[in-house]
N, C-alpha and C positions, 0 to 999 in steps of 0.2 A: 712954674713948677711948685713953688711954695703954696700957692692958692689951690692948686690941684690936690696936693697932699692933704691940705686942711679939709677940702671937700670929701676926700676919701675917708678921712677920720670921722667926719660928721656922719657920713653915710653908714659907716660901720657901726657907730653908736646908735643911729636910728634903727638899724636892722636888729641889733642886740636888744634894744628896748622893745621893739615889736615882738621879738621872740619871747621875752620875759612876760609881756602882757598876754600873749597867746597861752603860755603855760598857766598864768594866773586865772584866765577865763576858763580854761579847761578844768582847773582845780575847783573853781566856783561851781561849775556844772555838776561835778561829782558830789560836792557838798550839798547842792540843791536836791539831787536825786536821793541822797542818803536821808536828808531831812524829810522828804516826801514819804519815803518808805517807812521811816521810824514813826512818823505822826499819823500814819494810816490807822493804826490801832488806838491812837490817843487823840481823837478830834477835839475833845473838850480842852485838854491841856494846850493844844495848838491854838485854839481860839483865845484862851486866856493869855497866853504868851504873846500872840499877835496884837491883842489890844494893849497889853502892858507896854510893849516895845514899839508902839506906833511912832513916837518922835524919833527914836533911834533908827527905825527902818526907813523913815522918810529921809533922814540924813544919809544913810547908806545908799539909798536909791539916787539921791542927788550926786553923791560921789561917783557912783557907777556911771551916771550920765556924763559927768565931766570926763571920766576916764575914756569912755567910748568916743567922746568928742576929740580928745587928745590923740586917741588911736587913729581916727580917721585923718586928722591933721597930719600925723606922722606918716601915714601912707602917701599923702600928697607930697610931703617933703621928700620922701624917698624917691618918688617919680621925678621931682624937679632936680634933685641932686644927681640922679642917674643921667638925666638928659644933659645936665651941665658937664658931667664927665665925658659923655659921648661927644659933645661939641668940641672939647679941647683936644 
């Protein structure tokens, strides 16, 4: 019973984390669309800023890839925990 409760707690945490990441990714999409719309009329400024922030943008992209990896890993963990609970 103790083990089952711990699995439930972990499953709850994983689902909450997944929901938080879903909200974060949706928010990033809105920001991306906003930036695209804003810089339509300022292509030179966008080019200058993109070149200036290349190192930072690469780092952000690597962080994004890591988050996507963790997100996929979390989905697998949710499946495993759910199957563990169903077995018990």
